[in-house]
N, C-alpha and C positions, 0 to 999 in steps of 0.2 A: 504494500500500500504506500503511495507517495506521501511524503511529509510536506507540510506547509511551512515555509520559512517566512514568518511574519516580520522579521527584522530586516529583510532585504530592502535596499534603497530603490530597486527597480520597480517602477510602476508601469502598468500596461495601459497606454493611452486609449486603447480601444474599449476599455471598460467604462461603463457609465455609473454614476452615483445612483443608488436606490433610495427612494423616498423613505424617511424614517417613520416607523410605526410607534416609536416611543415618545414622540412629541419633541425630541431634541433635533436641532438642525443638522443636516448632513453637509459636510464640506466637500467640494469637488475633489476628485482624485488629482494627485500631483502628476503633471506631465513628465515624461522621461527627460526632457531637456532641463526641467527644474531640478529633478533628482540628480542629474549629472552636474548641474551648477552647484548644488549643495555639497556633493561629494568633492568637487574641485576646490571649493572654499575650505571645507574641513581638512582637506589634504594640504592646504597651503599653496595650491597651484594658481589661485586667483585671489583678489581682494574682496570679491563678492559684490562688486558694483552692479553687474548685470543681474545678479540674483535679487538684489534689493529692488531694482527697477521692475523686475518681473513680479515680485510679490506685493509691492506697495504703490506703483504708479497710478493705480486706479483711484487712490485716495486723493490725488491731485485734482481730480474732476469733481470732487464733492464741494458743495457750496460752503462758504465761510459763514458760520452761525452769526445771527444778528448781535448776540451778546459779545462775541469776540470782535466784530466790526466796531461796536460802540467802544469797547475797551481800547482798541487801536486808535480810534479817533481822539479819545481822551488823552492818550499818550503823545499826541502830536503827529502821528503817522497819517498822511493823507491818502495814500494808496496802499491798502493792506496786501496787495498781490506782489508788489515790488520788494 
């Protein structure tokens, strides 16, 4: 009987996330390229810049909350994006 290696960094991109029945959100599977980038960073072959972009660039498209915009205006910053 084949054994499952749950600690493997290799993800299969053809797999799809299955909806959760427990009420907890399911996160999408990591693509192979991201797994490779993680391994390269942990091995010291890269500084992780591309990995950080892959993981967090979507946050840059989120709107700035009104409360933070007000705080920036109070501190004298006229353009919160720059």
